[in-house]
DRENGUNU-950823 format. One record per atom (N, C-alpha, C): residue number from 1; residue in three letters; atom name; x, y, z negated. Coordinates in Angstrom, 2 decimals, decimal comma. Example, Ala and Ser with C-alpha at 12.3 -4.5 7.8 and 13.67 -1.06 7.14 Angstrom:
DRENGUNU-950823
<node><num>1</num><residuo>ALA</residuo><atomo>N</atomo><u>13,19</u><v>-5,69</v><w>-7,80</w></node>
<node><num>1</num><residuo>ALA</residuo><atomo>CA</atomo><u>12,30</u><v>-4,50</v><w>-7,80</w></node>
<node><num>1</num><residuo>ALA</residuo><atomo>C</atomo><u>13,20</u><v>-3,30</v><w>-7,80</w></node>
<node><num>2</num><residuo>SER</residuo><atomo>N</atomo><u>12,85</u><v>-2,25</v><w>-7,08</w></node>
<node><num>2</num><residuo>SER</residuo><atomo>CA</atomo><u>13,67</u><v>-1,06</v><w>-7,14</w></node>
<node><num>2</num><residuo>SER</residuo><atomo>C</atomo><u>12,90</u><v>0,03</v><w>-7,87</w></node>
//
This chain:
DRENGUNU-950823
<node><num>1</num><residuo>MET</residuo><atomo>N</atomo><u>88,17</u><v>63,83</v><w>-139,09</w></node>
<node><num>1</num><residuo>MET</residuo><atomo>CA</atomo><u>89,32</u><v>63,49</v><w>-139,92</w></node>
<node><num>1</num><residuo>MET</residuo><atomo>C</atomo><u>89,83</u><v>62,10</v><w>-139,53</w></node>
<node><num>2</num><residuo>SER</residuo><atomo>N</atomo><u>91,13</u><v>61,93</v><w>-139,66</w></node>
<node><num>2</num><residuo>SER</residuo><atomo>CA</atomo><u>91,77</u><v>60,65</v><w>-139,37</w></node>
<node><num>2</num><residuo>SER</residuo><atomo>C</atomo><u>92,49</u><v>60,16</v><w>-140,61</w></node>
<node><num>3</num><residuo>LYS</residuo><atomo>N</atomo><u>92,41</u><v>58,87</v><w>-140,85</w></node>
<node><num>3</num><residuo>LYS</residuo><atomo>CA</atomo><u>93,14</u><v>58,25</v><w>-141,96</w></node>
<node><num>3</num><residuo>LYS</residuo><atomo>C</atomo><u>94,38</u><v>57,59</v><w>-141,37</w></node>
<node><num>4</num><residuo>ILE</residuo><atomo>N</atomo><u>95,55</u><v>58,03</v><w>-141,85</w></node>
<node><num>4</num><residuo>ILE</residuo><atomo>CA</atomo><u>96,82</u><v>57,51</v><w>-141,37</w></node>
<node><num>4</num><residuo>ILE</residuo><atomo>C</atomo><u>97,66</u><v>57,08</v><w>-142,56</w></node>
<node><num>5</num><residuo>SER</residuo><atomo>N</atomo><u>98,79</u><v>56,48</v><w>-142,26</w></node>
<node><num>5</num><residuo>SER</residuo><atomo>CA</atomo><u>99,75</u><v>56,10</v><w>-143,30</w></node>
<node><num>5</num><residuo>SER</residuo><atomo>C</atomo><u>101,08</u><v>56,77</v><w>-142,98</w></node>
<node><num>6</num><residuo>VAL</residuo><atomo>N</atomo><u>101,63</u><v>57,48</v><w>-143,95</w></node>
<node><num>6</num><residuo>VAL</residuo><atomo>CA</atomo><u>102,93</u><v>58,12</v><w>-143,80</w></node>
<node><num>6</num><residuo>VAL</residuo><atomo>C</atomo><u>103,86</u><v>57,54</v><w>-144,85</w></node>
<node><num>7</num><residuo>ASN</residuo><atomo>N</atomo><u>104,89</u><v>56,83</v><w>-144,39</w></node>
<node><num>7</num><residuo>ASN</residuo><atomo>CA</atomo><u>105,84</u><v>56,15</v><w>-145,29</w></node>
<node><num>7</num><residuo>ASN</residuo><atomo>C</atomo><u>105,11</u><v>55,27</v><w>-146,30</w></node>
<node><num>8</num><residuo>GLY</residuo><atomo>N</atomo><u>104,08</u><v>54,58</v><w>-145,80</w></node>
<node><num>8</num><residuo>GLY</residuo><atomo>CA</atomo><u>103,35</u><v>53,62</v><w>-146,63</w></node>
<node><num>8</num><residuo>GLY</residuo><atomo>C</atomo><u>102,28</u><v>54,21</v><w>-147,53</w></node>
<node><num>9</num><residuo>LYS</residuo><atomo>N</atomo><u>102,07</u><v>55,53</v><w>-147,48</w></node>
<node><num>9</num><residuo>LYS</residuo><atomo>CA</atomo><u>101,06</u><v>56,17</v><w>-148,32</w></node>
<node><num>9</num><residuo>LYS</residuo><atomo>C</atomo><u>99,92</u><v>56,69</v><w>-147,46</w></node>
<node><num>10</num><residuo>ALA</residuo><atomo>N</atomo><u>98,71</u><v>56,41</v><w>-147,88</w></node>
<node><num>10</num><residuo>ALA</residuo><atomo>CA</atomo><u>97,53</u><v>56,86</v><w>-147,15</w></node>
<node><num>10</num><residuo>ALA</residuo><atomo>C</atomo><u>97,45</u><v>58,38</v><w>-147,16</w></node>
<node><num>11</num><residuo>GLN</residuo><atomo>N</atomo><u>97,03</u><v>58,91</v><w>-146,03</w></node>
<node><num>11</num><residuo>GLN</residuo><atomo>CA</atomo><u>96,91</u><v>60,36</v><w>-145,89</w></node>
<node><num>11</num><residuo>GLN</residuo><atomo>C</atomo><u>95,74</u><v>60,63</v><w>-144,95</w></node>
<node><num>12</num><residuo>GLU</residuo><atomo>N</atomo><u>94,97</u><v>61,66</v><w>-145,24</w></node>
<node><num>12</num><residuo>GLU</residuo><atomo>CA</atomo><u>93,87</u><v>62,04</v><w>-144,37</w></node>
<node><num>12</num><residuo>GLU</residuo><atomo>C</atomo><u>94,22</u><v>63,38</v><w>-143,72</w></node>
<node><num>13</num><residuo>VAL</residuo><atomo>N</atomo><u>94,14</u><v>63,42</v><w>-142,39</w></node>
<node><num>13</num><residuo>VAL</residuo><atomo>CA</atomo><u>94,54</u><v>64,62</v><w>-141,65</w></node>
<node><num>13</num><residuo>VAL</residuo><atomo>C</atomo><u>93,46</u><v>64,97</v><w>-140,63</w></node>
<node><num>14</num><residuo>GLU</residuo><atomo>N</atomo><u>93,56</u><v>66,18</v><w>-140,10</w></node>
<node><num>14</num><residuo>GLU</residuo><atomo>CA</atomo><u>92,67</u><v>66,60</v><w>-139,03</w></node>
<node><num>14</num><residuo>GLU</residuo><atomo>C</atomo><u>92,89</u><v>65,69</v><w>-137,81</w></node>
<node><num>15</num><residuo>SER</residuo><atomo>N</atomo><u>91,84</u><v>65,43</v><w>-137,09</w></node>
<node><num>15</num><residuo>SER</residuo><atomo>CA</atomo><u>91,96</u><v>64,63</v><w>-135,87</w></node>
<node><num>15</num><residuo>SER</residuo><atomo>C</atomo><u>92,84</u><v>65,37</v><w>-134,87</w></node>
<node><num>16</num><residuo>SER</residuo><atomo>N</atomo><u>93,61</u><v>64,63</v><w>-134,12</w></node>
<node><num>16</num><residuo>SER</residuo><atomo>CA</atomo><u>94,47</u><v>65,16</v><w>-133,06</w></node>
<node><num>16</num><residuo>SER</residuo><atomo>C</atomo><u>95,59</u><v>66,08</v><w>-133,57</w></node>
<node><num>17</num><residuo>ILE</residuo><atomo>N</atomo><u>96,06</u><v>65,87</v><w>-134,79</w></node>
<node><num>17</num><residuo>ILE</residuo><atomo>CA</atomo><u>97,18</u><v>66,64</v><w>-135,30</w></node>
<node><num>17</num><residuo>ILE</residuo><atomo>C</atomo><u>98,46</u><v>66,13</v><w>-134,62</w></node>
<node><num>18</num><residuo>SER</residuo><atomo>N</atomo><u>99,34</u><v>67,06</v><w>-134,26</w></node>
<node><num>18</num><residuo>SER</residuo><atomo>CA</atomo><u>100,59</u><v>66,65</v><w>-133,62</w></node>
<node><num>18</num><residuo>SER</residuo><atomo>C</atomo><u>101,60</u><v>66,22</v><w>-134,67</w></node>
<node><num>19</num><residuo>ILE</residuo><atomo>N</atomo><u>102,60</u><v>65,51</v><w>-134,23</w></node>
<node><num>19</num><residuo>ILE</residuo><atomo>CA</atomo><u>103,66</u><v>65,09</v><w>-135,15</w></node>
<node><num>19</num><residuo>ILE</residuo><atomo>C</atomo><u>104,37</u><v>66,32</v><w>-135,71</w></node>
<node><num>20</num><residuo>ALA</residuo><atomo>N</atomo><u>104,59</u><v>67,34</v><w>-134,89</w></node>
<node><num>20</num><residuo>ALA</residuo><atomo>CA</atomo><u>105,23</u><v>68,57</v><w>-135,37</w></node>
<node><num>20</num><residuo>ALA</residuo><atomo>C</atomo><u>104,41</u><v>69,21</v><w>-136,49</w></node>
<node><num>21</num><residuo>GLU</residuo><atomo>N</atomo><u>103,09</u><v>69,25</v><w>-136,33</w></node>
<node><num>21</num><residuo>GLU</residuo><atomo>CA</atomo><u>102,22</u><v>69,80</v><w>-137,38</w></node>
<node><num>21</num><residuo>GLU</residuo><atomo>C</atomo><u>102,23</u><v>68,93</v><w>-138,62</w></node>
<node><num>22</num><residuo>LEU</residuo><atomo>N</atomo><u>102,30</u><v>67,62</v><w>-138,43</w></node>
<node><num>22</num><residuo>LEU</residuo><atomo>CA</atomo><u>102,34</u><v>66,69</v><w>-139,55</w></node>
<node><num>22</num><residuo>LEU</residuo><atomo>C</atomo><u>103,62</u><v>66,87</v><w>-140,37</w></node>
<node><num>23</num><residuo>ILE</residuo><atomo>N</atomo><u>104,72</u><v>67,12</v><w>-139,69</w></node>
<node><num>23</num><residuo>ILE</residuo><atomo>CA</atomo><u>105,99</u><v>67,37</v><w>-140,38</w></node>
<node><num>23</num><residuo>ILE</residuo><atomo>C</atomo><u>105,86</u><v>68,60</v><w>-141,26</w></node>
<node><num>24</num><residuo>LYS</residuo><atomo>N</atomo><u>105,25</u><v>69,67</v><w>-140,74</w></node>
<node><num>24</num><residuo>LYS</residuo><atomo>CA</atomo><u>105,04</u><v>70,89</v><w>-141,53</w></node>
<node><num>24</num><residuo>LYS</residuo><atomo>C</atomo><u>104,10</u><v>70,63</v><w>-142,70</w></node>
<node><num>25</num><residuo>LEU</residuo><atomo>N</atomo><u>103,02</u><v>69,89</v><w>-142,43</w></node>
<node><num>25</num><residuo>LEU</residuo><atomo>CA</atomo><u>102,03</u><v>69,58</v><w>-143,46</w></node>
<node><num>25</num><residuo>LEU</residuo><atomo>C</atomo><u>102,65</u><v>68,81</v><w>-144,62</w></node>
<node><num>26</num><residuo>ASN</residuo><atomo>N</atomo><u>103,65</u><v>67,98</v><w>-144,33</w></node>
<node><num>26</num><residuo>ASN</residuo><atomo>CA</atomo><u>104,31</u><v>67,18</v><w>-145,36</w></node>
<node><num>26</num><residuo>ASN</residuo><atomo>C</atomo><u>105,53</u><v>67,88</v><w>-145,94</w></node>
<node><num>27</num><residuo>ASN</residuo><atomo>N</atomo><u>105,71</u><v>69,15</v><w>-145,63</w></node>
<node><num>27</num><residuo>ASN</residuo><atomo>CA</atomo><u>106,79</u><v>69,96</v><w>-146,20</w></node>
<node><num>27</num><residuo>ASN</residuo><atomo>C</atomo><u>108,16</u><v>69,31</v><w>-146,07</w></node>
<node><num>28</num><residuo>VAL</residuo><atomo>N</atomo><u>108,45</u><v>68,78</v><w>-144,88</w></node>
<node><num>28</num><residuo>VAL</residuo><atomo>CA</atomo><u>109,75</u><v>68,19</v><w>-144,63</w></node>
<node><num>28</num><residuo>VAL</residuo><atomo>C</atomo><u>110,80</u><v>69,30</v><w>-144,68</w></node>
<node><num>29</num><residuo>ALA</residuo><atomo>N</atomo><u>111,75</u><v>69,19</v><w>-145,59</w></node>
<node><num>29</num><residuo>ALA</residuo><atomo>CA</atomo><u>112,72</u><v>70,25</v><w>-145,84</w></node>
<node><num>29</num><residuo>ALA</residuo><atomo>C</atomo><u>113,65</u><v>70,49</v><w>-144,65</w></node>
<node><num>30</num><residuo>GLN</residuo><atomo>N</atomo><u>114,12</u><v>69,45</v><w>-144,01</w></node>
<node><num>30</num><residuo>GLN</residuo><atomo>CA</atomo><u>115,03</u><v>69,60</v><w>-142,88</w></node>
<node><num>30</num><residuo>GLN</residuo><atomo>C</atomo><u>114,49</u><v>68,82</v><w>-141,68</w></node>
<node><num>31</num><residuo>PRO</residuo><atomo>N</atomo><u>113,51</u><v>69,40</v><w>-140,98</w></node>
<node><num>31</num><residuo>PRO</residuo><atomo>CA</atomo><u>112,87</u><v>68,68</v><w>-139,88</w></node>
<node><num>31</num><residuo>PRO</residuo><atomo>C</atomo><u>113,85</u><v>68,23</v><w>-138,79</w></node>
<node><num>32</num><residuo>SER</residuo><atomo>N</atomo><u>114,95</u><v>68,93</v><w>-138,65</w></node>
<node><num>32</num><residuo>SER</residuo><atomo>CA</atomo><u>115,93</u><v>68,54</v><w>-137,62</w></node>
<node><num>32</num><residuo>SER</residuo><atomo>C</atomo><u>116,68</u><v>67,26</v><w>-138,00</w></node>
<node><num>33</num><residuo>MET</residuo><atomo>N</atomo><u>116,56</u><v>66,83</v><w>-139,25</w></node>
<node><num>33</num><residuo>MET</residuo><atomo>CA</atomo><u>117,26</u><v>65,64</v><w>-139,74</w></node>
<node><num>33</num><residuo>MET</residuo><atomo>C</atomo><u>116,34</u><v>64,42</v><w>-139,88</w></node>
<node><num>34</num><residuo>VAL</residuo><atomo>N</atomo><u>115,11</u><v>64,53</v><w>-139,37</w></node>
<node><num>34</num><residuo>VAL</residuo><atomo>CA</atomo><u>114,17</u><v>63,43</v><w>-139,52</w></node>
<node><num>34</num><residuo>VAL</residuo><atomo>C</atomo><u>113,86</u><v>62,82</v><w>-138,15</w></node>
<node><num>35</num><residuo>SER</residuo><atomo>N</atomo><u>113,76</u><v>61,50</v><w>-138,12</w></node>
<node><num>35</num><residuo>SER</residuo><atomo>CA</atomo><u>113,27</u><v>60,78</v><w>-136,95</w></node>
<node><num>35</num><residuo>SER</residuo><atomo>C</atomo><u>111,92</u><v>60,19</v><w>-137,32</w></node>
<node><num>36</num><residuo>ILE</residuo><atomo>N</atomo><u>111,08</u><v>60,03</v><w>-136,32</w></node>
<node><num>36</num><residuo>ILE</residuo><atomo>CA</atomo><u>109,72</u><v>59,56</v><w>-136,58</w></node>
<node><num>36</num><residuo>ILE</residuo><atomo>C</atomo><u>109,47</u><v>58,26</v><w>-135,82</w></node>
<node><num>37</num><residuo>GLN</residuo><atomo>N</atomo><u>108,93</u><v>57,30</v><w>-136,56</w></node>
<node><num>37</num><residuo>GLN</residuo><atomo>CA</atomo><u>108,41</u><v>56,08</v><w>-135,92</w></node>
<node><num>37</num><residuo>GLN</residuo><atomo>C</atomo><u>106,90</u><v>56,14</v><w>-136,00</w></node>
<node><num>38</num><residuo>LEU</residuo><atomo>N</atomo><u>106,26</u><v>55,96</v><w>-134,87</w></node>
<node><num>38</num><residuo>LEU</residuo><atomo>CA</atomo><u>104,80</u><v>55,93</v><w>-134,79</w></node>
<node><num>38</num><residuo>LEU</residuo><atomo>C</atomo><u>104,41</u><v>54,53</v><w>-134,38</w></node>
<node><num>39</num><residuo>ASN</residuo><atomo>N</atomo><u>103,76</u><v>53,82</v><w>-135,29</w></node>
<node><num>39</num><residuo>ASN</residuo><atomo>CA</atomo><u>103,35</u><v>52,43</v><w>-135,05</w></node>
<node><num>39</num><residuo>ASN</residuo><atomo>C</atomo><u>104,53</u><v>51,57</v><w>-134,58</w></node>
<node><num>40</num><residuo>GLY</residuo><atomo>N</atomo><u>105,69</u><v>51,78</v><w>-135,22</w></node>
<node><num>40</num><residuo>GLY</residuo><atomo>CA</atomo><u>106,86</u><v>50,96</v><w>-134,96</w></node>
<node><num>40</num><residuo>GLY</residuo><atomo>C</atomo><u>107,73</u><v>51,41</v><w>-133,80</w></node>
<node><num>41</num><residuo>GLN</residuo><atomo>N</atomo><u>107,34</u><v>52,47</v><w>-133,10</w></node>
<node><num>41</num><residuo>GLN</residuo><atomo>CA</atomo><u>108,10</u><v>52,96</v><w>-131,95</w></node>
<node><num>41</num><residuo>GLN</residuo><atomo>C</atomo><u>108,64</u><v>54,36</v><w>-132,25</w></node>
<node><num>42</num><residuo>PHE</residuo><atomo>N</atomo><u>109,92</u><v>54,56</v><w>-131,97</w></node>
<node><num>42</num><residuo>PHE</residuo><atomo>CA</atomo><u>110,49</u><v>55,89</v><w>-132,18</w></node>
<node><num>42</num><residuo>PHE</residuo><atomo>C</atomo><u>109,88</u><v>56,89</v><w>-131,20</w></node>
<node><num>43</num><residuo>VAL</residuo><atomo>N</atomo><u>109,64</u><v>58,10</v><w>-131,70</w></node>
<node><num>43</num><residuo>VAL</residuo><atomo>CA</atomo><u>109,10</u><v>59,18</v><w>-130,87</w></node>
<node><num>43</num><residuo>VAL</residuo><atomo>C</atomo><u>110,26</u><v>60,13</v><w>-130,57</w></node>
<node><num>44</num><residuo>ASN</residuo><atomo>N</atomo><u>110,43</u><v>60,47</v><w>-129,30</w></node>
<node><num>44</num><residuo>ASN</residuo><atomo>CA</atomo><u>111,46</u><v>61,41</v><w>-128,89</w></node>
<node><num>44</num><residuo>ASN</residuo><atomo>C</atomo><u>111,18</u><v>62,78</v><w>-129,52</w></node>
<node><num>45</num><residuo>ARG</residuo><atomo>N</atomo><u>112,21</u><v>63,40</v><w>-130,05</w></node>
<node><num>45</num><residuo>ARG</residuo><atomo>CA</atomo><u>112,05</u><v>64,70</v><w>-130,71</w></node>
<node><num>45</num><residuo>ARG</residuo><atomo>C</atomo><u>111,39</u><v>65,73</v><w>-129,78</w></node>
<node><num>46</num><residuo>ASP</residuo><atomo>N</atomo><u>111,67</u><v>65,65</v><w>-128,49</w></node>
<node><num>46</num><residuo>ASP</residuo><atomo>CA</atomo><u>111,07</u><v>66,58</v><w>-127,52</w></node>
<node><num>46</num><residuo>ASP</residuo><atomo>C</atomo><u>109,56</u><v>66,39</v><w>-127,40</w></node>
<node><num>47</num><residuo>ASP</residuo><atomo>N</atomo><u>109,05</u><v>65,25</v><w>-127,89</w></node>
<node><num>47</num><residuo>ASP</residuo><atomo>CA</atomo><u>107,62</u><v>64,95</v><w>-127,79</w></node>
<node><num>47</num><residuo>ASP</residuo><atomo>C</atomo><u>106,86</u><v>65,21</v><w>-129,09</w></node>
<node><num>48</num><residuo>PHE</residuo><atomo>N</atomo><u>107,51</u><v>65,74</v><w>-130,11</w></node>
<node><num>48</num><residuo>PHE</residuo><atomo>CA</atomo><u>106,83</u><v>65,97</v><w>-131,40</w></node>
<node><num>48</num><residuo>PHE</residuo><atomo>C</atomo><u>105,64</u><v>66,91</v><w>-131,25</w></node>
<node><num>49</num><residuo>ASP</residuo><atomo>N</atomo><u>105,75</u><v>67,93</v><w>-130,40</w></node>
<node><num>49</num><residuo>ASP</residuo><atomo>CA</atomo><u>104,65</u><v>68,88</v><w>-130,23</w></node>
<node><num>49</num><residuo>ASP</residuo><atomo>C</atomo><u>103,48</u><v>68,29</v><w>-129,45</w></node>
<node><num>50</num><residuo>SER</residuo><atomo>N</atomo><u>103,76</u><v>67,38</v><w>-128,54</w></node>
<node><num>50</num><residuo>SER</residuo><atomo>CA</atomo><u>102,71</u><v>66,86</v><w>-127,66</w></node>
<node><num>50</num><residuo>SER</residuo><atomo>C</atomo><u>102,14</u><v>65,51</v><w>-128,10</w></node>
<node><num>51</num><residuo>THR</residuo><atomo>N</atomo><u>102,80</u><v>64,84</v><w>-129,04</w></node>
<node><num>51</num><residuo>THR</residuo><atomo>CA</atomo><u>102,31</u><v>63,54</v><w>-129,51</w></node>
<node><num>51</num><residuo>THR</residuo><atomo>C</atomo><u>101,38</u><v>63,74</v><w>-130,69</w></node>
<node><num>52</num><residuo>THR</residuo><atomo>N</atomo><u>100,16</u><v>63,24</v><w>-130,56</w></node>
<node><num>52</num><residuo>THR</residuo><atomo>CA</atomo><u>99,18</u><v>63,37</v><w>-131,64</w></node>
<node><num>52</num><residuo>THR</residuo><atomo>C</atomo><u>98,96</u><v>62,02</v><w>-132,31</w></node>
<node><num>53</num><residuo>VAL</residuo><atomo>N</atomo><u>98,53</u><v>62,08</v><w>-133,56</w></node>
<node><num>53</num><residuo>VAL</residuo><atomo>CA</atomo><u>98,25</u><v>60,85</v><w>-134,30</w></node>
<node><num>53</num><residuo>VAL</residuo><atomo>C</atomo><u>96,75</u><v>60,58</v><w>-134,27</w></node>
<node><num>54</num><residuo>SER</residuo><atomo>N</atomo><u>96,43</u><v>59,32</v><w>-134,38</w></node>
<node><num>54</num><residuo>SER</residuo><atomo>CA</atomo><u>95,03</u><v>58,88</v><w>-134,33</w></node>
<node><num>54</num><residuo>SER</residuo><atomo>C</atomo><u>94,69</u><v>58,10</v><w>-135,59</w></node>
<node><num>55</num><residuo>ASP</residuo><atomo>N</atomo><u>93,42</u><v>57,93</v><w>-135,82</w></node>
<node><num>55</num><residuo>ASP</residuo><atomo>CA</atomo><u>92,95</u><v>57,18</v><w>-136,98</w></node>
<node><num>55</num><residuo>ASP</residuo><atomo>C</atomo><u>93,60</u><v>55,81</v><w>-137,01</w></node>
<node><num>56</num><residuo>GLY</residuo><atomo>N</atomo><u>94,16</u><v>55,43</v><w>-138,15</w></node>
<node><num>56</num><residuo>GLY</residuo><atomo>CA</atomo><u>94,78</u><v>54,13</v><w>-138,33</w></node>
<node><num>56</num><residuo>GLY</residuo><atomo>C</atomo><u>96,26</u><v>54,07</v><w>-137,99</w></node>
<node><num>57</num><residuo>ASP</residuo><atomo>N</atomo><u>96,82</u><v>55,17</v><w>-137,47</w></node>
<node><num>57</num><residuo>ASP</residuo><atomo>CA</atomo><u>98,24</u><v>55,17</v><w>-137,12</w></node>
<node><num>57</num><residuo>ASP</residuo><atomo>C</atomo><u>99,11</u><v>55,05</v><w>-138,36</w></node>
<node><num>58</num><residuo>GLU</residuo><atomo>N</atomo><u>100,28</u><v>54,42</v><w>-138,18</w></node>
<node><num>58</num><residuo>GLU</residuo><atomo>CA</atomo><u>101,27</u><v>54,30</v><w>-139,24</w></node>
<node><num>58</num><residuo>GLU</residuo><atomo>C</atomo><u>102,54</u><v>55,02</v><w>-138,79</w></node>
<node><num>59</num><residuo>LEU</residuo><atomo>N</atomo><u>102,97</u><v>55,97</v><w>-139,62</w></node>
<node><num>59</num><residuo>LEU</residuo><atomo>CA</atomo><u>104,17</u><v>56,74</v><w>-139,32</w></node>
<node><num>59</num><residuo>LEU</residuo><atomo>C</atomo><u>105,20</u><v>56,54</v><w>-140,39</w></node>
<node><num>60</num><residuo>ASP</residuo><atomo>N</atomo><u>106,44</u><v>56,54</v><w>-139,98</w></node>
<node><num>60</num><residuo>ASP</residuo><atomo>CA</atomo><u>107,56</u><v>56,51</v><w>-140,92</w></node>
<node><num>60</num><residuo>ASP</residuo><atomo>C</atomo><u>108,46</u><v>57,68</v><w>-140,61</w></node>
<node><num>61</num><residuo>PHE</residuo><atomo>N</atomo><u>108,75</u><v>58,47</v><w>-141,64</w></node>
<node><num>61</num><residuo>PHE</residuo><atomo>CA</atomo><u>109,71</u><v>59,56</v><w>-141,54</w></node>
<node><num>61</num><residuo>PHE</residuo><atomo>C</atomo><u>111,05</u><v>58,99</v><w>-141,99</w></node>
<node><num>62</num><residuo>LEU</residuo><atomo>N</atomo><u>112,01</u><v>58,95</v><w>-141,10</w></node>
<node><num>62</num><residuo>LEU</residuo><atomo>CA</atomo><u>113,31</u><v>58,36</v><w>-141,39</w></node>
<node><num>62</num><residuo>LEU</residuo><atomo>C</atomo><u>114,35</u><v>59,46</v><w>-141,48</w></node>
<node><num>63</num><residuo>TYR</residuo><atomo>N</atomo><u>115,03</u><v>59,52</v><w>-142,61</w></node>
<node><num>63</num><residuo>TYR</residuo><atomo>CA</atomo><u>116,03</u><v>60,55</v><w>-142,86</w></node>
<node><num>63</num><residuo>TYR</residuo><atomo>C</atomo><u>117,42</u><v>59,96</v><w>-142,76</w></node>
<node><num>64</num><residuo>PHE</residuo><atomo>N</atomo><u>118,25</u><v>60,55</v><w>-141,93</w></node>
<node><num>64</num><residuo>PHE</residuo><atomo>CA</atomo><u>119,61</u><v>60,07</v><w>-141,77</w></node>
<node><num>64</num><residuo>PHE</residuo><atomo>C</atomo><u>120,52</u><v>60,81</v><w>-142,72</w></node>
<node><num>65</num><residuo>MET</residuo><atomo>N</atomo><u>121,36</u><v>60,06</v><w>-143,40</w></node>
<node><num>65</num><residuo>MET</residuo><atomo>CA</atomo><u>122,27</u><v>60,64</v><w>-144,39</w></node>
<node><num>65</num><residuo>MET</residuo><atomo>C</atomo><u>123,70</u><v>60,24</v><w>-144,02</w></node>
<node><num>66</num><residuo>GLY</residuo><atomo>N</atomo><u>124,59</u><v>61,17</v><w>-144,24</w></node>
<node><num>66</num><residuo>GLY</residuo><atomo>CA</atomo><u>126,00</u><v>60,87</v><w>-144,02</w></node>
<node><num>66</num><residuo>GLY</residuo><atomo>C</atomo><u>126,53</u><v>59,97</v><w>-145,12</w></node>
<node><num>67</num><residuo>GLY</residuo><atomo>N</atomo><u>127,54</u><v>59,24</v><w>-144,80</w></node>
<node><num>67</num><residuo>GLY</residuo><atomo>CA</atomo><u>128,10</u><v>58,33</v><w>-145,80</w></node>
<node><num>67</num><residuo>GLY</residuo><atomo>C</atomo><u>129,55</u><v>58,65</v><w>-146,09</w></node>
<node><num>68</num><residuo>GLY</residuo><atomo>N</atomo><u>130,10</u><v>57,92</v><w>-146,96</w></node>
<node><num>68</num><residuo>GLY</residuo><atomo>CA</atomo><u>131,49</u><v>58,07</v><w>-147,34</w></node>
<node><num>68</num><residuo>GLY</residuo><atomo>C</atomo><u>132,25</u><v>56,82</v><w>-146,96</w></node>
<node><num>69</num><residuo>SER</residuo><atomo>N</atomo><u>133,43</u><v>56,70</v><w>-147,47</w></node>
<node><num>69</num><residuo>SER</residuo><atomo>CA</atomo><u>134,23</u><v>55,52</v><w>-147,18</w></node>
<node><num>69</num><residuo>SER</residuo><atomo>C</atomo><u>134,26</u><v>54,62</v><w>-148,41</w></node>
<node><num>70</num><residuo>LEU</residuo><atomo>N</atomo><u>134,51</u><v>53,37</v><w>-148,16</w></node>
<node><num>70</num><residuo>LEU</residuo><atomo>CA</atomo><u>134,57</u><v>52,40</v><w>-149,26</w></node>
<node><num>70</num><residuo>LEU</residuo><atomo>C</atomo><u>135,97</u><v>52,18</v><w>-149,71</w></node>
//
């Protein structure tokens, strides 16, 4: 098991879980609308399946939202 942080909250996951699996585990409603930072570095969407998290990693799920005019 690995202890990681997702959006500032502690989470325990299986060792060597991929970012794609982590997105599913966290029930992200619109995975195509989320960007991931792993230890402060953005992960390319094409690498979600091959990038695994390790004990102590910090991830941020960033959701982009459309805006209006002022």
